[in-house]
DOFI-992666 format. One record per residue (C-alpha): x, y, z; residue in one letter; residue number from 0. Coordinates in Angstrom, 2 decimals. Example, Ala and Ser with C-alpha at 12.3 -4.5 7.8 and 13.67 -1.06 7.14 Angstrom:
<rec xx="12.30" yy="-4.50" zz="7.80" rest="a" nr="0"/>
<rec xx="13.67" yy="-1.06" zz="7.14" rest="s" nr="1"/>
end
This chain:
<rec xx="157.69" yy="120.08" zz="44.80" rest="m" nr="0"/>
<rec xx="156.38" yy="123.02" zz="42.54" rest="k" nr="1"/>
<rec xx="154.16" yy="122.44" zz="39.58" rest="i" nr="2"/>
<rec xx="154.46" yy="124.65" zz="36.53" rest="s" nr="3"/>
<rec xx="151.08" yy="124.59" zz="34.71" rest="i" nr="4"/>
<rec xx="151.70" yy="125.70" zz="31.09" rest="i" nr="5"/>
<rec xx="148.87" yy="126.73" zz="28.94" rest="i" nr="6"/>
<rec xx="149.28" yy="127.18" zz="25.16" rest="p" nr="7"/>
<rec xx="146.60" yy="129.55" zz="23.98" rest="a" nr="8"/>
<rec xx="145.46" yy="131.01" zz="20.53" rest="l" nr="9"/>
<rec xx="142.28" yy="133.09" zz="20.26" rest="n" nr="10"/>
<rec xx="140.83" yy="131.47" zz="23.54" rest="e" nr="11"/>
<rec xx="139.03" yy="134.43" zz="25.03" rest="e" nr="12"/>
<rec xx="135.93" yy="132.44" zz="25.41" rest="g" nr="13"/>
<rec xx="137.35" yy="129.78" zz="27.61" rest="y" nr="14"/>
<rec xx="140.59" yy="130.99" zz="29.17" rest="l" nr="15"/>
<rec xx="139.17" yy="133.25" zz="31.88" rest="e" nr="16"/>
<rec xx="137.21" yy="130.20" zz="33.23" rest="k" nr="17"/>
<rec xx="140.32" yy="128.00" zz="33.06" rest="t" nr="18"/>
<rec xx="142.54" yy="130.37" zz="34.84" rest="l" nr="19"/>
<rec xx="139.99" yy="131.48" zz="37.57" rest="s" nr="20"/>
<rec xx="139.46" yy="127.76" zz="38.45" rest="h" nr="21"/>
<rec xx="143.14" yy="127.15" zz="38.64" rest="t" nr="22"/>
<rec xx="144.24" yy="130.00" zz="40.58" rest="l" nr="23"/>
<rec xx="141.74" yy="128.26" zz="43.35" rest="k" nr="24"/>
<rec xx="143.55" yy="125.00" zz="43.23" rest="l" nr="25"/>
<rec xx="145.46" yy="124.30" zz="46.45" rest="k" nr="26"/>
<rec xx="149.24" yy="123.40" zz="46.08" rest="g" nr="27"/>
<rec xx="152.63" yy="124.91" zz="45.10" rest="n" nr="28"/>
<rec xx="151.79" yy="125.97" zz="41.54" rest="f" nr="29"/>
<rec xx="153.05" yy="128.64" zz="39.06" rest="e" nr="30"/>
<rec xx="150.92" yy="129.46" zz="35.80" rest="i" nr="31"/>
<rec xx="152.30" yy="130.22" zz="32.45" rest="i" nr="32"/>
<rec xx="150.03" yy="131.31" zz="29.78" rest="v" nr="33"/>
<rec xx="152.04" yy="131.26" zz="26.22" rest="v" nr="34"/>
<rec xx="150.04" yy="133.04" zz="23.67" rest="d" nr="35"/>
<rec xx="150.60" yy="132.08" zz="19.90" rest="g" nr="36"/>
<rec xx="149.58" yy="135.25" zz="18.30" rest="g" nr="37"/>
<rec xx="145.98" yy="135.66" zz="19.24" rest="s" nr="38"/>
<rec xx="144.02" yy="138.25" zz="17.40" rest="t" nr="39"/>
<rec xx="141.30" yy="138.45" zz="20.06" rest="d" nr="40"/>
<rec xx="141.54" yy="139.38" zz="23.84" rest="h" nr="41"/>
<rec xx="143.43" yy="136.20" zz="24.83" rest="t" nr="42"/>
<rec xx="146.56" yy="137.95" zz="25.87" rest="q" nr="43"/>
<rec xx="144.84" yy="140.66" zz="27.70" rest="a" nr="44"/>
<rec xx="142.79" yy="138.07" zz="29.68" rest="i" nr="45"/>
<rec xx="145.81" yy="136.37" zz="30.71" rest="a" nr="46"/>
<rec xx="147.80" yy="139.61" zz="31.75" rest="e" nr="47"/>
<rec xx="144.55" yy="140.55" zz="33.83" rest="g" nr="48"/>
<rec xx="145.29" yy="137.67" zz="36.15" rest="f" nr="49"/>
<rec xx="147.78" yy="137.83" zz="39.04" rest="n" nr="50"/>
<rec xx="150.32" yy="136.14" zz="39.44" rest="p" nr="51"/>
<rec xx="149.73" yy="134.40" zz="36.04" rest="v" nr="52"/>
<rec xx="153.02" yy="134.89" zz="33.77" rest="q" nr="53"/>
<rec xx="152.13" yy="135.63" zz="30.17" rest="t" nr="54"/>
<rec xx="154.37" yy="134.78" zz="27.33" rest="l" nr="55"/>
<rec xx="154.37" yy="135.19" zz="23.66" rest="v" nr="56"/>
<rec xx="155.74" yy="132.61" zz="21.20" rest="a" nr="57"/>
<rec xx="155.36" yy="131.44" zz="17.59" rest="g" nr="58"/>
<rec xx="152.16" yy="129.85" zz="16.77" rest="k" nr="59"/>
<rec xx="151.92" yy="126.01" zz="17.29" rest="g" nr="60"/>
<rec xx="151.15" yy="124.14" zz="20.51" rest="r" nr="61"/>
<rec xx="154.61" yy="122.32" zz="20.46" rest="a" nr="62"/>
<rec xx="156.50" yy="125.51" zz="20.32" rest="n" nr="63"/>
<rec xx="154.14" yy="127.40" zz="22.86" rest="q" nr="64"/>
<rec xx="154.62" yy="124.58" zz="25.28" rest="m" nr="65"/>
<rec xx="158.59" yy="124.28" zz="24.86" rest="n" nr="66"/>
<rec xx="158.63" yy="128.24" zz="25.33" rest="h" nr="67"/>
<rec xx="156.62" yy="127.82" zz="28.39" rest="g" nr="68"/>
<rec xx="158.76" yy="125.34" zz="29.70" rest="a" nr="69"/>
<rec xx="161.97" yy="127.45" zz="29.03" rest="l" nr="70"/>
<rec xx="160.44" yy="129.98" zz="31.80" rest="h" nr="71"/>
<rec xx="159.08" yy="127.46" zz="34.09" rest="a" nr="72"/>
<rec xx="160.65" yy="127.16" zz="37.50" rest="k" nr="73"/>
<rec xx="158.71" yy="123.98" zz="38.82" rest="g" nr="74"/>
<rec xx="160.09" yy="120.25" zz="39.19" rest="e" nr="75"/>
<rec xx="156.91" yy="119.30" zz="37.44" rest="i" nr="76"/>
<rec xx="155.45" yy="120.52" zz="33.98" rest="f" nr="77"/>
<rec xx="151.86" yy="120.21" zz="33.75" rest="l" nr="78"/>
<rec xx="150.50" yy="121.14" zz="30.02" rest="f" nr="79"/>
<rec xx="147.01" yy="122.16" zz="30.02" rest="l" nr="80"/>
<rec xx="144.61" yy="123.17" zz="27.22" rest="h" nr="81"/>
<rec xx="143.01" yy="126.40" zz="27.63" rest="a" nr="82"/>
<rec xx="139.40" yy="125.15" zz="27.41" rest="d" nr="83"/>
<rec xx="140.22" yy="122.38" zz="30.05" rest="t" nr="84"/>
<rec xx="139.83" yy="122.54" zz="33.97" rest="v" nr="85"/>
<rec xx="141.67" yy="120.41" zz="36.34" rest="l" nr="86"/>
<rec xx="140.44" yy="118.39" zz="39.36" rest="p" nr="87"/>
<rec xx="140.46" yy="119.80" zz="42.89" rest="q" nr="88"/>
<rec xx="143.15" yy="117.39" zz="44.21" rest="n" nr="89"/>
<rec xx="145.41" yy="117.77" zz="41.10" rest="v" nr="90"/>
<rec xx="148.60" yy="118.64" zz="43.35" rest="y" nr="91"/>
<rec xx="148.00" yy="115.60" zz="45.57" rest="q" nr="92"/>
<rec xx="147.34" yy="113.22" zz="42.56" rest="e" nr="93"/>
<rec xx="150.53" yy="114.25" zz="40.62" rest="i" nr="94"/>
<rec xx="153.03" yy="114.59" zz="43.30" rest="t" nr="95"/>
<rec xx="151.91" yy="111.23" zz="44.97" rest="g" nr="96"/>
<rec xx="152.02" yy="109.68" zz="41.48" rest="q" nr="97"/>
<rec xx="155.72" yy="111.08" zz="40.79" rest="l" nr="98"/>
<rec xx="156.91" yy="110.17" zz="44.32" rest="r" nr="99"/>
<rec xx="156.67" yy="106.55" zz="43.41" rest="k" nr="100"/>
<rec xx="159.92" yy="104.77" zz="42.27" rest="p" nr="101"/>
<rec xx="160.30" yy="104.96" zz="38.52" rest="g" nr="102"/>
<rec xx="157.42" yy="107.10" zz="37.82" rest="h" nr="103"/>
<rec xx="158.20" yy="110.12" zz="35.41" rest="i" nr="104"/>
<rec xx="154.82" yy="111.45" zz="34.16" rest="g" nr="105"/>
<rec xx="151.28" yy="110.77" zz="33.16" rest="g" nr="106"/>
<rec xx="147.89" yy="112.15" zz="32.37" rest="s" nr="107"/>
<rec xx="144.15" yy="112.35" zz="33.62" rest="f" nr="108"/>
<rec xx="141.20" yy="110.69" zz="32.15" rest="r" nr="109"/>
<rec xx="138.72" yy="112.93" zz="30.24" rest="l" nr="110"/>
<rec xx="135.20" yy="114.16" zz="30.52" rest="r" nr="111"/>
<rec xx="133.45" yy="116.63" zz="28.39" rest="f" nr="112"/>
<rec xx="131.24" yy="119.60" zz="29.51" rest="d" nr="113"/>
<rec xx="128.44" yy="118.24" zz="27.01" rest="k" nr="114"/>
<rec xx="126.30" yy="114.92" zz="27.08" rest="y" nr="115"/>
<rec xx="126.18" yy="112.68" zz="24.28" rest="h" nr="116"/>
<rec xx="126.63" yy="108.72" zz="24.12" rest="p" nr="117"/>
<rec xx="129.55" yy="108.91" zz="21.65" rest="f" nr="118"/>
<rec xx="131.34" yy="111.57" zz="23.90" rest="l" nr="119"/>
<rec xx="130.81" yy="109.14" zz="26.90" rest="n" nr="120"/>
<rec xx="132.47" yy="106.55" zz="25.12" rest="l" nr="121"/>
<rec xx="135.34" yy="108.61" zz="24.08" rest="y" nr="122"/>
<rec xx="135.49" yy="109.65" zz="27.80" rest="s" nr="123"/>
<rec xx="135.51" yy="105.93" zz="28.87" rest="w" nr="124"/>
<rec xx="138.26" yy="105.08" zz="26.32" rest="c" nr="125"/>
<rec xx="140.49" yy="107.99" zz="28.05" rest="s" nr="126"/>
<rec xx="140.93" yy="105.28" zz="30.95" rest="r" nr="127"/>
<rec xx="143.48" yy="103.34" zz="28.88" rest="f" nr="128"/>
<rec xx="146.96" yy="104.07" zz="29.62" rest="n" nr="129"/>
<rec xx="148.25" yy="103.86" zz="25.95" rest="l" nr="130"/>
<rec xx="149.66" yy="106.89" zz="23.86" rest="e" nr="131"/>
<rec xx="146.79" yy="106.56" zz="21.24" rest="y" nr="132"/>
<rec xx="144.20" yy="106.77" zz="24.06" rest="f" nr="133"/>
<rec xx="145.94" yy="109.79" zz="25.63" rest="t" nr="134"/>
<rec xx="146.08" yy="113.34" zz="24.12" rest="y" nr="135"/>
<rec xx="146.94" yy="116.82" zz="25.04" rest="g" nr="136"/>
<rec xx="143.58" yy="117.63" zz="26.45" rest="d" nr="137"/>
<rec xx="144.03" yy="114.93" zz="29.23" rest="h" nr="138"/>
<rec xx="146.43" yy="117.49" zz="30.87" rest="a" nr="139"/>
<rec xx="150.14" yy="115.43" zz="30.38" rest="i" nr="140"/>
<rec xx="152.23" yy="115.98" zz="33.05" rest="f" nr="141"/>
<rec xx="156.13" yy="115.22" zz="33.56" rest="v" nr="142"/>
<rec xx="159.08" yy="115.61" zz="35.79" rest="k" nr="143"/>
<rec xx="161.31" yy="118.55" zz="34.51" rest="k" nr="144"/>
<rec xx="164.32" yy="116.64" zz="34.26" rest="e" nr="145"/>
<rec xx="163.03" yy="114.06" zz="32.02" rest="i" nr="146"/>
<rec xx="161.31" yy="116.59" zz="29.89" rest="y" nr="147"/>
<rec xx="164.79" yy="118.34" zz="29.49" rest="n" nr="148"/>
<rec xx="166.40" yy="114.93" zz="28.84" rest="l" nr="149"/>
<rec xx="164.34" yy="114.31" zz="25.93" rest="i" nr="150"/>
<rec xx="164.43" yy="117.62" zz="24.74" rest="g" nr="151"/>
<rec xx="160.84" yy="118.55" zz="25.13" rest="g" nr="152"/>
<rec xx="158.19" yy="118.53" zz="22.36" rest="f" nr="153"/>
<rec xx="159.26" yy="118.11" zz="18.66" rest="k" nr="154"/>
<rec xx="158.37" yy="120.97" zz="16.67" rest="s" nr="155"/>
<rec xx="155.61" yy="119.32" zz="14.68" rest="i" nr="156"/>
<rec xx="152.47" yy="121.04" zz="13.80" rest="p" nr="157"/>
<rec xx="150.16" yy="118.08" zz="14.80" rest="f" nr="158"/>
<rec xx="150.21" yy="114.90" zz="16.87" rest="m" nr="159"/>
<rec xx="152.94" yy="116.35" zz="19.34" rest="e" nr="160"/>
<rec xx="151.14" yy="114.93" zz="22.37" rest="d" nr="161"/>
<rec xx="151.33" yy="111.34" zz="20.96" rest="i" nr="162"/>
<rec xx="154.96" yy="111.71" zz="19.82" rest="e" nr="163"/>
<rec xx="156.51" yy="112.89" zz="23.01" rest="i" nr="164"/>
<rec xx="154.77" yy="109.99" zz="24.87" rest="q" nr="165"/>
<rec xx="156.53" yy="107.31" zz="22.71" rest="k" nr="166"/>
<rec xx="159.91" yy="108.91" zz="23.96" rest="r" nr="167"/>
<rec xx="158.75" yy="109.51" zz="27.73" rest="l" nr="168"/>
<rec xx="157.48" yy="106.08" zz="28.06" rest="r" nr="169"/>
<rec xx="160.91" yy="104.68" zz="27.25" rest="k" nr="170"/>
<rec xx="162.52" yy="106.49" zz="30.23" rest="k" nr="171"/>
<rec xx="160.18" yy="105.42" zz="33.05" rest="g" nr="172"/>
<rec xx="156.49" yy="104.90" zz="34.06" rest="k" nr="173"/>
<rec xx="154.07" yy="107.06" zz="32.56" rest="f" nr="174"/>
<rec xx="150.50" yy="106.36" zz="34.14" rest="k" nr="175"/>
<rec xx="146.98" yy="107.50" zz="33.64" rest="k" nr="176"/>
<rec xx="145.40" yy="108.92" zz="36.91" rest="l" nr="177"/>
<rec xx="141.82" yy="107.97" zz="38.20" rest="k" nr="178"/>
<rec xx="140.90" yy="111.51" zz="38.39" rest="s" nr="179"/>
<rec xx="139.25" yy="113.43" zz="35.38" rest="y" nr="180"/>
<rec xx="139.81" yy="116.86" zz="33.72" rest="v" nr="181"/>
<rec xx="136.82" yy="118.39" zz="32.24" rest="l" nr="182"/>
<rec xx="137.02" yy="119.86" zz="28.63" rest="t" nr="183"/>
<rec xx="135.08" yy="121.72" zz="26.34" rest="s" nr="184"/>
<rec xx="133.08" yy="119.70" zz="23.74" rest="g" nr="185"/>
<rec xx="133.17" yy="122.67" zz="21.25" rest="r" nr="186"/>
<rec xx="135.11" yy="120.96" zz="18.44" rest="r" nr="187"/>
<rec xx="132.67" yy="117.96" zz="18.43" rest="f" nr="188"/>
<rec xx="129.47" yy="120.23" zz="18.45" rest="e" nr="189"/>
<rec xx="131.06" yy="122.51" zz="15.59" rest="k" nr="190"/>
<rec xx="131.75" yy="119.55" zz="13.21" rest="n" nr="191"/>
<rec xx="129.34" yy="116.97" zz="14.17" rest="g" nr="192"/>
<rec xx="130.32" yy="114.48" zz="16.95" rest="i" nr="193"/>
<rec xx="130.11" yy="111.24" zz="14.89" rest="k" nr="194"/>
<rec xx="131.75" yy="112.83" zz="12.13" rest="y" nr="195"/>
<rec xx="134.52" yy="114.41" zz="14.38" rest="q" nr="196"/>
<rec xx="135.22" yy="111.09" zz="16.29" rest="l" nr="197"/>
<rec xx="135.68" yy="109.31" zz="12.96" rest="l" nr="198"/>
<rec xx="137.91" yy="111.95" zz="11.79" rest="l" nr="199"/>
<rec xx="140.11" yy="111.63" zz="14.94" rest="d" nr="200"/>
<rec xx="140.25" yy="108.01" zz="14.73" rest="v" nr="201"/>
<rec xx="141.17" yy="108.14" zz="10.92" rest="f" nr="202"/>
<rec xx="144.03" yy="110.61" zz="11.52" rest="l" nr="203"/>
<rec xx="145.40" yy="108.69" zz="14.32" rest="i" nr="204"/>
<rec xx="145.40" yy="105.49" zz="12.04" rest="f" nr="205"/>
<rec xx="147.25" yy="107.67" zz="9.25" rest="l" nr="206"/>
<rec xx="149.60" yy="109.09" zz="12.09" rest="y" nr="207"/>
<rec xx="150.40" yy="105.41" zz="12.94" rest="n" nr="208"/>
<rec xx="151.33" yy="104.48" zz="9.45" rest="f" nr="209"/>
<rec xx="153.78" yy="107.46" zz="9.22" rest="r" nr="210"/>
<rec xx="151.77" yy="110.15" zz="7.38" rest="v" nr="211"/>
<rec xx="153.50" yy="113.49" zz="8.10" rest="a" nr="212"/>
<rec xx="151.93" yy="115.50" zz="10.80" rest="p" nr="213"/>
<rec xx="152.21" yy="118.53" zz="8.53" rest="r" nr="214"/>
<rec xx="149.88" yy="116.80" zz="6.11" rest="t" nr="215"/>
<rec xx="147.47" yy="115.73" zz="8.80" rest="l" nr="216"/>
<rec xx="147.46" yy="118.93" zz="10.36" rest="k" nr="217"/>
<rec xx="146.21" yy="120.69" zz="7.01" rest="r" nr="218"/>
<rec xx="143.29" yy="118.15" zz="6.79" rest="f" nr="219"/>
<rec xx="142.36" yy="118.57" zz="10.45" rest="y" nr="220"/>
<rec xx="142.36" yy="122.37" zz="10.34" rest="k" nr="221"/>
<rec xx="139.75" yy="122.43" zz="7.69" rest="d" nr="222"/>
<rec xx="137.41" yy="120.82" zz="10.02" rest="h" nr="223"/>
<rec xx="138.60" yy="122.01" zz="13.59" rest="a" nr="224"/>
end
């Protein structure tokens, strides 16, 4: 089975090179697609400098970018990866092994940060729970192409697209958390303060659960992210 790794990127020149370098060294049947959302830095040039990475351009917004990448993907499995996140070495075996099990349609990894802090460790510990409110885009969500197409991909919303799609995916089959970890940047927490950012994240998820519009939440989030 081929896995299409789809990376939405916007002004990620500081992280994308490391992510692509690491991803290209992974063993398995992969294709890598970077979907730039209109970067004003060197993100697109960095992606184009890697062979055989496919570089696309789409309208700004992770949901739009990931859907655009999926349209061009040839793999039987889609893996959506943030530009500041690196995958475990055994990613191919983990995903294909999981999706060969009867009824399994997708899943994600657990999460670790590149920074040490007790609260980030707690956040990381919570990532082991196989629930949509403990599973986000930086956990590297993966899904069978046929199921992704069946549900129509990500909804074109500016925020919480990773939680929203899980609500539909989990109705189609088993969506499981793997035991391996991806490693992601703690930059967002460093910039805004770790305690503050964690509280903000929890508050926004709480509001989303009570049907506050993603567009409203995104405006609030963007001011602090």
